[in-house]
C-alpha positions as CSV (number, residue, x, y, z in Angstrom):
1,M,0.0,0.0,0.0
2,V,1.4,3.4,-1.1
3,V,1.1,6.1,1.6
4,I,0.7,9.6,0.2
5,S,2.2,12.3,2.3
6,P,0.2,15.5,2.3
7,V,1.8,18.7,0.9
8,L,0.0,20.6,3.6
9,K,-1.3,19.3,6.9
10,V,-3.3,21.5,9.3
11,R,-4.4,20.3,12.7
12,D,-6.6,22.1,15.2
13,L,-5.6,25.5,14.0
14,C,-6.8,28.5,16.0
15,V,-6.2,32.1,15.3
16,E,-7.1,35.0,17.6
17,R,-7.4,38.6,16.4
18,S,-8.2,41.6,18.6
19,G,-9.0,39.3,21.5
20,R,-11.5,37.3,19.4
21,L,-11.2,33.8,18.0
22,V,-11.7,34.1,14.3
23,V,-10.5,30.6,13.2
24,E,-11.2,27.7,15.6
25,D,-10.0,24.1,15.5
26,V,-9.5,23.9,11.7
27,S,-8.0,20.7,10.4
28,F,-7.5,19.5,6.8
29,D,-4.9,18.0,4.4
30,L,-3.9,18.9,0.9
31,N,-2.7,15.9,-1.1
32,P,-0.1,16.3,-3.9
33,E,-1.3,17.8,-7.2
34,S,-4.9,18.4,-5.9
35,E,-6.9,21.6,-5.6
36,T,-8.7,22.6,-2.4
37,A,-11.1,25.6,-2.4
38,V,-12.0,27.4,0.8
39,V,-15.5,28.9,0.7
40,G,-17.7,30.8,3.1
41,P,-19.4,34.1,3.8
42,N,-17.6,37.4,4.3
43,G,-15.9,37.6,7.7
44,A,-15.7,33.8,8.0
45,G,-11.9,33.8,8.5
46,K,-10.9,32.6,5.1
47,T,-8.1,35.1,4.5
48,T,-7.0,34.7,8.2
49,L,-6.7,31.0,7.7
50,V,-4.6,31.4,4.6
51,A,-2.3,34.0,6.3
52,A,-1.8,31.7,9.3
53,V,-1.0,28.7,7.0
54,L,1.6,30.7,5.2
55,G,3.1,32.0,8.5
56,L,2.1,35.6,7.6
57,L,0.0,35.7,10.8
58,N,0.7,34.1,14.1
59,R,-1.6,31.3,15.2
60,S,-2.8,30.9,18.7
61,S,-2.6,27.1,18.7
62,G,-2.5,24.1,16.4
63,D,0.0,22.7,14.0
64,V,0.9,23.4,10.4
65,E,3.2,21.2,8.4
66,I,4.3,22.0,4.8
67,L,6.1,19.5,2.7
68,G,6.9,17.5,5.8
69,R,8.4,20.3,7.8
70,P,6.6,22.0,10.7
71,L,5.8,25.7,10.4
72,A,7.2,27.5,13.5
73,C,4.9,29.6,15.6
74,N,6.6,32.7,14.4
75,G,6.1,31.7,10.7
76,D,9.7,30.5,10.1
77,L,10.3,27.7,7.5
78,P,13.6,26.5,6.1
79,P,14.5,28.5,2.9
80,E,14.4,25.3,0.8
81,I,10.7,24.8,1.8
82,R,9.7,28.4,1.6
83,S,11.0,28.7,-1.9
84,Q,8.6,25.9,-3.0
85,I,5.5,28.0,-2.0
86,A,3.9,30.7,-4.2
87,Y,1.2,33.1,-3.1
88,V,-1.2,35.2,-5.2
89,P,-3.0,37.7,-2.9
90,Q,-6.4,39.3,-3.6
91,S,-4.6,42.5,-4.5
92,L,-1.1,43.9,-4.8
93,A,-0.6,47.3,-3.1
94,L,1.3,49.6,-5.4
95,Q,2.4,53.0,-4.3
96,G,1.5,55.4,-7.1
97,H,3.8,54.8,-10.1
98,F,5.9,52.2,-8.4
99,P,9.1,52.1,-10.5
100,L,9.3,48.3,-11.0
101,T,8.9,46.7,-14.3
102,V,7.2,43.4,-15.0
103,S,10.5,41.7,-15.7
104,E,12.1,43.0,-12.5
105,F,9.1,41.9,-10.5
106,V,9.1,38.3,-12.0
107,G,12.8,38.1,-11.5
108,F,12.3,38.5,-7.7
109,G,10.5,35.1,-7.9
110,F,13.6,33.5,-9.3
111,D,16.2,34.8,-6.8
112,S,17.3,37.8,-5.0
113,P,19.1,40.1,-7.4
114,G,22.4,41.8,-6.6
115,P,25.0,43.9,-8.4
116,R,27.6,41.1,-8.1
117,L,25.7,38.1,-9.3
118,P,27.9,35.9,-11.5
119,W,27.3,36.3,-15.3
120,R,25.9,32.8,-15.7
121,Q,23.4,33.3,-12.9
122,R,22.2,36.6,-14.5
123,Q,21.8,34.7,-17.8
124,R,19.8,31.9,-16.1
125,R,17.7,34.5,-14.4
126,R,16.9,36.4,-17.6
127,A,16.1,33.2,-19.5
128,A,13.8,32.0,-16.7
129,V,11.9,35.3,-16.6
130,R,11.5,35.3,-20.4
131,R,10.1,31.7,-20.3
132,A,7.7,32.6,-17.4
133,L,6.3,35.6,-19.2
134,E,5.9,33.7,-22.4
135,R,4.0,30.9,-20.6
136,T,1.5,33.3,-19.1
137,D,1.0,35.4,-22.3
138,C,2.8,38.4,-20.7
139,D,5.9,38.6,-22.9
140,D,4.6,41.8,-24.4
141,L,4.4,43.4,-20.9
142,S,8.0,42.8,-20.1
143,Y,9.1,46.5,-19.8
144,R,5.8,47.9,-18.5
145,L,5.5,49.2,-15.0
146,L,3.4,47.2,-12.6
147,S,1.4,50.3,-11.8
148,E,0.3,50.6,-15.4
149,L,-1.3,47.2,-15.7
150,S,-4.9,46.3,-15.8
151,G,-6.3,43.9,-13.1
152,G,-6.3,41.0,-15.5
153,Q,-2.7,41.7,-16.7
154,L,-1.5,42.0,-13.1
155,K,-3.0,38.7,-12.1
156,R,-1.3,36.9,-15.0
157,V,2.0,38.6,-14.2
158,M,1.6,37.3,-10.6
159,L,1.3,33.8,-12.1
160,S,4.5,34.5,-14.0
161,F,6.1,35.2,-10.7
162,C,4.9,31.8,-9.4
163,V,6.1,29.8,-12.5
164,V,9.5,31.4,-12.9
165,R,11.0,28.6,-10.8
166,P,9.6,25.2,-9.7
167,R,7.0,25.3,-6.9
168,R,5.0,22.6,-5.0
169,L,2.3,24.6,-3.3
170,L,0.3,27.5,-4.8
171,V,-2.0,29.6,-2.5
172,L,-4.5,32.0,-3.9
173,D,-6.7,34.4,-1.9
174,E,-9.7,35.4,-4.1
175,A,-7.4,35.7,-7.1
176,Q,-10.4,36.4,-9.3
177,A,-11.5,39.4,-7.3
178,G,-11.8,42.6,-9.4
179,L,-11.7,40.8,-12.7
180,D,-14.5,41.0,-15.3
181,V,-16.0,37.8,-16.7
182,S,-13.6,37.6,-19.7
183,S,-10.4,38.2,-17.6
184,N,-11.6,35.8,-14.9
185,E,-12.1,33.0,-17.5
186,R,-8.7,33.6,-19.1
187,F,-7.0,33.6,-15.7
188,Q,-8.8,30.4,-14.5
189,H,-8.0,28.6,-17.8
190,L,-4.3,29.6,-17.5
191,L,-4.2,28.6,-13.8
192,L,-5.6,25.1,-14.7
193,E,-3.1,24.7,-17.5
194,L,-0.2,25.7,-15.4
195,R,-1.4,23.5,-12.5
196,R,-1.4,20.4,-14.8
197,Q,2.0,21.3,-16.3
198,E,3.7,22.1,-13.0
199,G,2.1,19.5,-10.8
200,W,1.1,22.3,-8.3
201,T,-1.0,21.6,-5.2
202,V,-3.4,24.5,-4.9
203,L,-5.2,26.1,-2.0
204,Q,-7.6,28.7,-3.3
205,V,-10.1,31.0,-1.4
206,S,-13.0,31.7,-3.7
207,H,-16.6,33.1,-3.8
208,D,-17.2,31.6,-7.3
209,L,-19.0,28.4,-6.5
210,D,-19.4,27.5,-10.2
211,M,-15.6,27.6,-10.6
212,V,-15.1,25.7,-7.4
213,R,-17.5,22.9,-8.5
214,R,-15.6,22.6,-11.9
215,S,-12.0,22.7,-10.8
216,S,-11.7,21.6,-7.2
217,D,-11.0,18.2,-5.8
218,Q,-11.9,19.2,-2.2
219,V,-14.0,22.0,-0.7
220,L,-13.6,23.3,2.8
221,G,-16.6,25.3,4.0
222,L,-15.5,27.7,6.6
223,N,-17.4,30.0,9.0
224,R,-14.8,30.3,11.8
225,R,-15.0,26.5,12.1
226,V,-15.1,23.9,9.4
227,C,-18.7,23.5,8.5
228,C,-18.2,20.9,5.7
229,L,-15.2,19.2,4.1
230,G,-15.2,16.9,1.1
231,T,-15.7,16.7,-2.6
232,P,-17.7,19.4,-4.4
233,D,-20.6,17.0,-4.8
234,H,-20.6,16.3,-1.1
235,T,-20.1,19.9,0.2
236,L,-21.9,22.1,-2.3
237,T,-25.4,20.8,-1.5
238,Q,-28.3,23.1,-0.7
239,E,-28.2,21.8,2.9
240,H,-24.5,22.6,3.4
241,L,-24.7,25.9,1.7
242,T,-27.7,27.0,3.8
243,A,-25.8,26.0,7.0
244,L,-22.7,27.8,5.8
245,Y,-24.2,31.1,4.4
246,G,-27.6,31.2,6.0
247,P,-31.0,31.1,4.4
248,N,-30.9,34.7,3.1
249,I,-27.3,34.9,1.9
250,V,-26.5,34.0,-1.7
251,P,-22.9,33.3,-2.7
252,Y,-21.8,35.6,-5.5
253,R,-19.4,35.8,-8.4
254,H,-17.1,38.8,-9.0
255,H,-18.2,40.6,-12.2
256,C,-16.7,44.0,-11.5
257,R,-14.0,45.5,-13.7
258,G,-10.5,46.2,-12.5
């Protein structure tokens, strides 16, 4: 019997903010090359959960293990593990005309640049950036400033950042937020294609239940606690959705333009 080790293992995770428990006793696993969607109403703790799993926010109790290594309470992970994780946030805060080009930004996903990098390392870096931009249909954006991009362009550039070097775990926090229907469909198609090519394990927060039903292997319904966990057919039933969102709350899709 082959035992599959989870890429991500979360046990009894609790997170407290401003003296209030906003995530309580959450446990789940992510198996290799699978996609898990976290769904739930606004204020349910979805973004807090993601931040705690990534070590961006301290947890109150519980255990997180990524690629077989425990995440320290202060968020520390060995560099060789941290480098195998990519994160696409809901938005990327840019200060005015932030003077960073697309190529420069994607290059940060490959390594830390420096004025004294060996010539061969600089060549490998440039080649990796060029390939990443080509794979995400962003090669024509190479010299554009990040602050000049549309919402859809920026999200694809963030995928370039993720794919510029091999990763094992990709975490997305409402990556489709702010995209119109066309941009969202293009982004989701690209994400699915890259996930298959790269063998990514994906943890994705989403309000788009249609997309979740189509693309996810596992769904975690969260409203501070885990309300349901399982396949889309098991979790996205009227009974579970009513318990999760309430009888008068309808989950929505993002259709706004960004």
